[in-house]
N, C-alpha and C positions, 0 to 999 in steps of 0.2 A: 505493500499500499505505500509505504514512504518513497520507494523507488518510482512508483507511477506518479506521485505528486510532484517528485523533483524533476521527471521527465517532462510534466505538462507545464511546470514553472519555465524551464529550460525553452521549451518551444515557444512559450509567450515571450520570453526575453529576447529570443532571436529577432523577430520582426522588429522589436523596440530598439536593438541594436544597429539593425539594417536602416532604419529611416534616417538617421543623421547622415549615413554615408550616402544615400540616394539624394538627400537634400544638398550636401556638398557637392555631389556629382552634377546636379541640376544647375546650382549656382555657378559651378566652373563653366559649364555649357553655355549658359546666358552671359556669363562674363566675355567668352570669346566670341559670342555673336553680337554683344552689345555695339561694338564700333561699326559693324556692317548695319545693323538695325537702325542706329542713330544716324548714319549717312543717308540710309534709305528713306527715314522719316522726314530729314531736313531737306534733302535734295531732290526727292521724288514725290512722296506723299503729300507733305505740306504744299508745294508749288501746285500740284496737280488740283487738291481740294481748292486752294486758294482762287485758281484760274477759273475753276467751275462756278465759284461763288461771285467772282467779280464779272463774269460773263452775264449775269442778271442786274448789273448796276451801271450807272453813268459815273465813270471815274477818271479823272484827269491828272492823277499823281500829285494833286496839290490839295484840292478839297476832299473832304470824306465822301466815301461812295455813296451813292444815291440808289436805292432800289428802283429797277424799272421793269422787273418782270421779264417777259419774253421780247421786249422792245428791239433789243440788239439782234436777235434772231430774226425778228420779222424784217428789220431793215435790210437782211441779206438779199431777200428776195426782190427789193427794188434798187440794190446797188449794181449799177452797170459795170463798174470796175471789178466788182466782186466776181461777177460771172465771166468777165474777160480773164481774170486771173485763174478761175477754175478751168476754163478752156486751155489756155496755155499749159497749166500743170498737168492736165490728161494728156495733152500731146506729148509732153515729157514722159509722162508715166509709160505710154505705149511704146514710144521710140526708143527710150533709154533701156526698159526692161527688156524688149526683143533685141535690141543693139548688144547690151552688155553680155546677156547670156549667151546668145549666138557667136558674138565675137570671143568670149572667153572660152567656150566650148571648142570653137573652130581652131583657135590657136593652141590649146590644150591638146587637142587631138592630133595636131600636126608635131607638136614637141614631143609628145608621147611615143612617136615612130622614129624620131631622129636617133642616128647610131653614133653621130659624133657631135661635137660642141653643144650638147644639151645644156650643160650649166651656163654657157655664155648666152646662148638663146633664151633660156629662162630668165636670166638676170637683166638682159637687155628688154625684155617684156614687162618684167616687174619694174623697173626703175621709174618709168614715168608715174606710177602711183605714189612715189615718194615726194613729187613736186607738190608744193603748196597750192591750193585751188587759185590764188590770186595770182602768183606767178604763171601758172599754166594758162589761165585766161589771157594774161596780158601776152604771153608769147604768141597765142594763136591770133590776137587782135593784131600784133605787129607782123605777123606772117601773111595776114589777109588784109593788110591796110589798104584802102583803095588807092590805085595808082602809084603807090610807092612801095608796097610790101613784094616781098620775094614772089610771092604766088602770082600776082598782078604782072611782074616782070617776065615770068616763065611764059604766062599766057600771052604776052606781047610778042614774044618770038614768034608764035604761030598766027598773029593777027587776030588774037581773040581779046575782046575788051571785057575785063572782069566786072562783076556787079559790085555793089557798094558793100557786100559781105555783111558786117556787123552793123552797119548803119542803114541796111536794107530790112524791112520788116519781112520779106520773104525769105531772107537768108540769114536772120539773128538766131532765130531758134535752132536751125540745123547746125550753125556754128558752135553754139553752146553745147548741143548734143555731141559734136565732134570732140571738144574739150573733155567732156565726162567719159567718153568711151576711150579716149587715149590714156587716161588714168585708171583704167579697168584691169591693171595688171594683178592686183590683189585677188579679185575674184578669179582671175585666169590660174593663179597658182593653187587656189582651193580646188578648182575642178580638175586640174593637172594631178594633183595629189589622189582624187578619187579614181580617175581614170587609170592611173599606175597600181591602185589598189584593186582593181578587178582581179579575180582568180585567174591565172593564166589555163588552167585546167579546163574552164568553161569555154574558153576560145579553142583549145584544142579538141574538145568534144564537138563543137559545133562546126570545126573544121572537118572532122572526120565524118560528119553527117553531110558534108557537101556544101556547107555555107560559106560564101565567099566573103571578102572584108567588109563589104557594105553591110550584108545581112548579119555579120557577127557583131559590127558596130551597133546595128540597130536593135537587135534581139538580145544581145548579151551586155554590150557596154552601156548602152543608154538606160536600160531597166536597173542596172546595178548603180549608177551614179544618179538616179531621179531624186533621191532624198538632197543631194548637194545642189542639184539644178533647182529644187525647190527653194533651198535657202538663197541661191542666186536671184531666183525671181522675187522673193519677199524682201531680200536686201535691196533690189534694184527699185521696188515700188516705193519703199520708204525712202530711198535715196531722192528719187523724183519728186516724191511729195514734199520733201524738204529742201529742194533747190533753191537756194538763195545766193550764195557768194558769187558764183559764176555769172548768174543773171545780173546781180548788181554791179560787179567789175566790168562786164562786157557793154552794159548800157551806159555806164559812166565813161568809159574809154572812148566809146563811139560817139557819144553826145558831146565831148570835149568840155564838159561843165565841171568835171570833177576838181575839186581844190586840193590843197596839200595833205588834207586829212582824209582823202578819198570819198568824201560825201558829195552828193549831186543832188540838183533839184529835179533832175530828168530821169527818175527811176522807171524803167519800163521801156526807155528808148530803145529802138524807134517805134513810134506808134503803139505804144504799150505791147509790143510783140515780146518783149522780155519781162513783162509784169508777170511774176508767178504768184502762186498764193502766198508763200513766206514773205515775198517783197510787200504784197499789199498788206499783209498782217503787220510787217514791221512799220510800213508807212503810217498806218492807223495808230499804232500804239507810240510811236517814238518821234512822229513827225507832227501828227496832228493831236497827239496826247489823248486819243480817245481809247483808253485803255480797257473800258468795258467791251467795246465792240472787238477790240483785239483780242481780248480773252475769250469771247464767243467764237471768233474765227479760229483760235487755238484749240478750242474744245471740239469744234467740229473737225479739225484736222485729226485731232487724237482719235476720235470716235471712228472716222473713216481708216485710218491706218490701222486701227485695233481690228475692225471688221474685216478689212481686206486680208490681213495675216491671218485671222482664224479661219476665213473661208477657204483660203489656200492650202493651209495645214488640214482641214477637214477633208477636203477633196483629195488631199495626197494619201491620207489614212485610209479613205474609202477605196481608193484605186490599189494601194498596197493590199487591203485585205481581199479584194476581188481577185488580185493575182495569186495570192496564197489559197483562196478557195479553189481557183482553177488548178 
């Protein structure tokens, strides 16, 4: 009887001794997570919540916010430049997403087949991505400077008169897209790693079944790297939705109105063709000091980016499940 009581007492004491240990473990875990959690709360959660709250107010950064309800969102439907910026941004989303993914995939497929000089070619393709966006845009502007740039000089040898390039509404957006595609080496390196990671035995099995290089690439390589391609699509969509620096620099340089600080009164030059969504958001918030309307635009941009990303990921998962079921 005494032994039974001692064992019962020991069994009750064991959990009691284990509780302080678990508490110390949890406190240690929370201590290690605290810096990341604090940074997330200060630099993401709080700005996100504040932006949503300010989107329902009239706020000029000087006077206290004044609650206006859905007035900022309603004004978007009558703001002509808002819809101009939306159209320009959608153009960049389509062109840059298709261009970056196809360009990176094509270059990666070629580099993966090289026998010699792979490291040099890979380095040369990646180096442009290290160029700052401002410098890259200015380089392209100087290359395509009307009547004075090297491109117009070469065209002149063949009797061809070049357009105004960045000063022409029809050529300004393609010029900015060319700048972004030129610095897409980072995506090419990621896709190249995925291409090289495709199991060689799958290619050998397809070759034994009589599949040629094109069919092997289509039925073996492409399905294997589809998750990486999805990442490239999502990354390109977000990049296009947030396109700002290249549009501002190109418009400022082409208009000739940029001052020593780089600011200009001609954002969107020429003819609002470079007025992207982030540029119009910046103009509303930091030039017109209509921070409430800018916050509403930022909220819409966040919702659209999140929805597009979630849709792409969902479609990719559904396609992968269908392939596994087949």
